[in-house]
N, C-alpha and C positions, 0 to 999 in steps of 0.2 A: 567309674568313668565310662562314658558312652563312646563306643567306637563307631566311626562312620567310614564306610568304604570310599575309595577314591572316586568311583563312579557316582555315588550319591553326593559326595562333596562337590563334584563338578556340576552335577545337575542343580544343586542348591545355589551354587555361585552363578550359574547361567540364569536361573530364575530371578535372583536378586538383581542382576544386571538388567534383565529385561524389564523388571518392575520399575527400576530407576529410570530407564529410558522412556518408558510409557508415561510415567508420572511427570517427567520434565516436559515431555511433548504435550501432554494435556494442559499443563499450566501455561504453556506458551501461547495458547489461544484464549486465555482469560483476559482480564482487563489489561490492555497494553497501552502504555503511555506513548503518545505520539512523540517522535523525535524532532527536535527543532531543526530548522533548515536555514542555513546562512544564505540569504539572498542579497547581501550588501553589494555584490558585484553587478547586480541587475539595475537597470534604470528605474527610478521611482515612478509610481503611477499617480495620476491625478486622482485625488480622493483617498489616497493611502489604502489602508485595509478596510475602511468603512464603506466606501462607495465602489462597488465592483464594476469594472468595465464589462461590456457585453461581448467583446471580441478579443481573442488572445493577442495581447500586445507584444508577445515574445516569439511569435511564430517566425522561424528562420534564424533566431538568435542562437549562435553556437554556445554561448555561456549559459543561457537558459536551458539548453539541451543537456549540458553537463550537470548543472544543478538539479534539473528535473530527474535525471537518471539516478542520482544519489538519493534524492528525496523520495522517489518511488521505491527504491530498494529498502529504505529505512521505514517507510510508513504504509506502503500499499502491497508490496510483494507477498507478505505473509498470507494474504487472502486472494489476491489477484494473480499470483504466480510470478516467478522470475521471468524477466523479459516480457511481461504482460501476457504470458501464456498461462491461462487458468488451468488448474487441475480439476475443475468442475465444481468447486465450492462457490466461487464468485464469478461474475461475468469475465469473459476473456476480452480484455480491453483493446486488443489489436483490431477488433471489429467495430469499434466506435466510429461514428461518422466523423470525417475530417472537415477542416475548414470552419468558416464562421457559423455554418448551420449546426455543426456538432458542438460548438462552444456553449450554446445555451443549455443543452442537456448536461454537459460536463460540469459547468459552474453551479448549476442547481444541485446536482448530486454531491459535489465536493463541499459546497457550503452547508447543506442541510442534511446530508446523509440519506439513508433509506430505512424506513421501518414499516412494518405491516402487522396488524393485529397485536400491537404491543411488543413485537419482537424487533430488535435493532439488527438490520442486515448490514448496514454500513454506518459507522458513526459520522457525525458532521465534523469536517476538518477545517471549514472556512475560518472560524474565529481562532482556532488553535494554531494553524500553520500560516494563515494569511493569504492574501490575494497573489502576491508575488510568487510564493511557493506553489500555489495552485496552478497558476499559468505556466510555471516552469515544468511542473509535472505533466500538464496537458501537452506542452511542446514535445517532451520526450515520448509520451504515449503516441502522439501522431507520427513520430518517426518509426514506430513499430507497426503501423497500420498494414493490414493485409486484406485481400479480397478472397483468399482461399476458401 
């Protein structure tokens, strides 16, 4: 029978716990399935999810703001940070241009994602989450805008 001192047992337990925490953290950044967004409370858009409008139709809509906050937390925060405050991995979305002029960039990135040299930096969400969810997220992000 092998005897292990209390100190060594505590060290082994701490190492096992740290290994488990690191492993679960690493796998959290792997292939992540986008979470569905219930947009049934928002007005329908002409063209549905197939024909995207060019200007945010939900700007100023309190229900869109609420839905956008939840959708952002479920689908965007893991990379862009809680409250749209980036930890440095992905852009800090509080600095996005607001209003109609910023909508064009947002919808392009939301629909098609971003990749360079064969590396995907942001997956496309347009077909997965749809136009209504995209504009709700944009509505919430604009509420977090800062010039700092």
